Structure formats: structure tokens, C-alpha cells
N, C-alpha and C positions, 0 to 999 in steps of 0.2 A: 504493500500500500504506500509506504514511504517512498519507494523507488518510483512508483507511478506518479506520485505527487511531485517529485523532483523533475521528472520529464515534462510534466505540465507547466511547471514554473519556468523551466528552460525554454519551452516552446513559446510561452507567453512573452518572455523577455526578448526572444528573437523577433517575434512579430512586432512588438512595440518598438524595438530598435530599428527594424526595417521601415516602419511608418514614420517615426519621429527623428531619426538620425539626419535625413536631408534637411528638415526644418531647423534642427539644432545647428547644423553646419552652415546653413544660410544665415542665421542670426550672427554666428561667430564671424563669418567672412564680411558681414556688413560693417564691421569695425576694423577691417584689415586695411592697412595703408597701401598695399600693393593693388595695382589694377587687375592683376590676374588672380584666379581663384585657386592656384596651386601652391603658392608660396606665401607664408606669413612673414610680413616685414615689420609689423608693429601696430599698436593701437592708434586709431584715429576716429574723429567724428566728421571728417571732411566730406565723406560721401553723403551724410545727412544734410550738411550745409549746401552741398551742390544739388541735392535732390530738390530742395525748396527753391532753387534758382532755375530749375529746368522747366521752362514755361510749357513746352509741348507735352511733357510727361504729366504735368499737373492738369492741363486741359483734358487729357485722356482720362485721368483719375476723376475729374469733375463730371465728364460725360458718363463714365461708368457708374458713379454714385447716383447721379440723377436717374439714369435708366433703371438701376437696381432698386432704388427706393420706390419709384413709380410702379415698377413691375410688382414689387411686394404688396403694395397697397391695392392695386387694381386686381391682380390675380387672386389675392386672398379674399377680397370682397365678392368677386364673381364666383370663385371656387366654393366659398362658404354657402352662398345662395344656391348653387348647383347641388352641393352635397345635401343640404336640407331638403331641397325639392325631391331629389332622388330617394332620400331615406324616408320622407314623410308621405309623399304623394304617389298614387298609383297612376303614373304617367303612361299614355299609350306609346308603345315602342320603347319602353324603358331599357330593355336589354341592348337595343341598338344605340341608344343615347350613351349608355355606360361604355359600350364598346368603342364608340367614337371618341369619348373623353380619354380613354386609356391608350388610344393609338399612339400619341406622341411619346408614351413611355417606352414603347418597344421599337419604334422606327429609328433608324440611324439619324443622327443630327444632320448629316450632310443631305439626306433626302428632304428633311424639313427645311433646311436652308435653301436648297435649290427650288423647292416648291414655293417658298415665300417669295423668292426673287422673281420667279415666273409670274406669280399672282400680282405682285406690285407693278411689275413691268406691263402686264396686260391691262391693268387698271389705270396706267399712266400716272402712278404715284411716284414722286421724286424720292429717292433714297436719302435717308437721314436718321436723326434721332427718333423720329416718329415711327419709321418702319422697323427699326431695331426694337423699340418698345413693343410694338404690336406682335412681332415674332416671339419675343421673350414672354409676353403675357399669354400668348396662345399655348405655349408649351408648359408654362408654370402652373396654369389652371389645373392640369391633370394631376400634378403632385399635390396641390392643395386639396383637391377632391379626395385623393387617396388618403391623406392624413386625416381629414375631417370625417370621412366615412368610417374609418377605424375607431375614432373617438365616439361617434354617434352609435355605433353598434354596441359599445360597452356602457353607454349612458342609460341610467334608470328612467324609463319613460313615465313611471308612476309619479315622479316629481312634477312633470308638466301637467299630468292629469289632475294632480292635487291642486295645482295653481288654478287651473280652469274651474275645478269644482268650487274653489273659494271665490270665484267671480272675476278672475283675471281675464282680460281680453287676449286675443291671439298675439297682439303686439306686446302687451305687458308680459306675457309668458315668455316670448322670445327674448325680450330685453332683460328681464330680471331673473329668469331661470335658465333658459337654454344657452344664451351667449356666455354667461358666467361659467357654466359647466364646460363649455367648449373652449374657454379662453386659453388653457395650456396648449391645446391643439392649434388654435389660431395663431398664437405666438410662434409655435414651432413652424407653422406654414409660412408665416412672414419671414422668419429667419432662413428657411429653406429656399423660398423664392428669391430672396435678396442674394443669397450665396450663389445660387445657380445662375442668376442673371449677371452678377459681378464676374463670375468665373467663365462665362460663355465666350467661346471664340468662333465656332463654326457659324452659328446663326448670325452673329455680328458681322462676320467676314462677308456673307452673302447679302446682307441687308443694309450695310453702312454706306453712307455717301460722303461727299466732301464736307469736312468740318465736323464729322461725327465719329471720329476715331475713338475707340474705347481702349481701356488699359491693356487687355490681352492683345489687341491689334497693334498697339504702339510697341509693346515688348517684342512681338513677332517682327515688326519692322526693324527694331534695333538689332535683331539677330544677324542681319545682313552685314552690319559693321562691327559686330561684337558687343556683347553685353558688358556694361560697366557695373561696378559695385553699387551704383545708385539704385539699381533694381533690387539688389539685396537689401538695401536700406528701406526701400518702399515696402518690400515683402515683409520685413520685420515689423514695420508699423502695422501692416494689415493683420499679421499674426497676433499682435498685441490687441488690436481692436476686436478681432474675432474671439480671443480669449476672454476679454471683458464682457462681450455680448453673451457668450455661452455661460459665463458665471452668473450674470444677471438672470438669464432664463432659468438656470437651475435653482437659483434662490427663489424666484417667483413660483416655480413649480412646487418646491418644498413648502413654501408658505401656504399655498393653496391646499396642499395635501394635509398639512398639519391643522 
């Protein structure tokens, strides 16, 4: 038994090391005074200073944050409404609707990207931030519905029935009973949509236009001339922000459970 436990601990350590070693290395190299990632020459904050002076990179960051935030809000709102409708209503063709909602989860992103480009071109819509946002929302809704449906299936419907028996209207039941019970899943859906949009490259590549370069596209363009440690510095900041957001979500979930 002890021998089996030792192998499990070793396996877990290897898995976590494989997952987090690149992130740890990235953070360390963001403070390296060398322009290359192979030789450590000393500690410096120069790359963080230069990061804040890189106008093109910050424009890409701004575009990505705007699109990701808008995607999270719109996709969560639409996905929550769709999940509630599919769970509560006996809609005609319900299975077909669910199947269409889950198609983006199984299709390759390149297929979705080419399809979005063909659609926007056929409709005569100029490519830009709006087309990137539409493509991101269209795919993120599926993830939101998946998260919310899982929460709805575990939710005690007797609480809603009790609220209606006490005279609450449908809107009051939704506002004061259903949505508070769904809030952990809604927060998870917001974070998931935000992360997927911020990280997306393929959809953005096919639907971006002049002046709408996102951070993944900017980094891809920098690969042609060689990545500088500024990208390591920016990635370190994103890791820090992600860690803070994850901690806040876990605290919120723990408080609601307790």
C-alpha cells in the first residue's frame, strides 16, 4: 500500500512539474538581463520598463481585454438564458437546438474561423473588433450553456416551487432564488469565456482586420523577428492577474458554500 502511494505521489509530482515548470521558467526569465532565453546574465527589471513603452504591444493587450470582457458579458448573458430555457421549457426541436449549441465544442477552431470569415465576407461586413467579438461570442455560448446546464441539473427545484407557493412572481423567483443559486456557475462561465477569448488565436486570425490586432496575433507577428523578454514580462503579469482572479473565485465559492 505504501509503495503504491509512493508511485502516486511521484506521478502527481511529475504531472504538476510538466504543467507548471514552463510557467515557472517564464517568470524567472522575465527578470533575466540577457535577450536570449538560454543564458542567465543577471537580475533586471528593464524588460518590464520596456514593456510599458511598447505602444503596439499595449494596443494589442487593450484590444484583447476589450474583446474578452465583452465576450464574457454577452456570452454569459445569452448562454444563461439559453440554459434556463432548455432546462425549464419543453421547446419543440429541443434535441436539435442542444445539438447545434454543442457543435462548436467539437468542431476544429480552424473550421469555425474559416466559416466566420466566409459569412462576414458574404454579408459585406468589414473585419475588425466587431467581427472578432461576434466569432468569440458564438463559440463561448456553448461553454456557458454546458457549465450552467450542469449546475441546473444539480439544483433543488423545490426551492423555486416554494418561492412560487409563497406568492413570488416568475421574475422574483428568478432574481432572488434561481440566479443566486446559479451564481458560482455564472462566475465560472464568465471566467471561462474571458480566458478562452483572451487566449484565442485561430478565430482572431481569420476575423481580424486593420487596427484590430489582438495579443496572440501580435506575439505571433513578433515570432518573425524573434521574441524578446518583454513577452515574458507580459506573460508574468497575466499569470499574476489570473492567479488573483482564481483566488477570488475560490473565496467566493467557499463563502457561498459555507
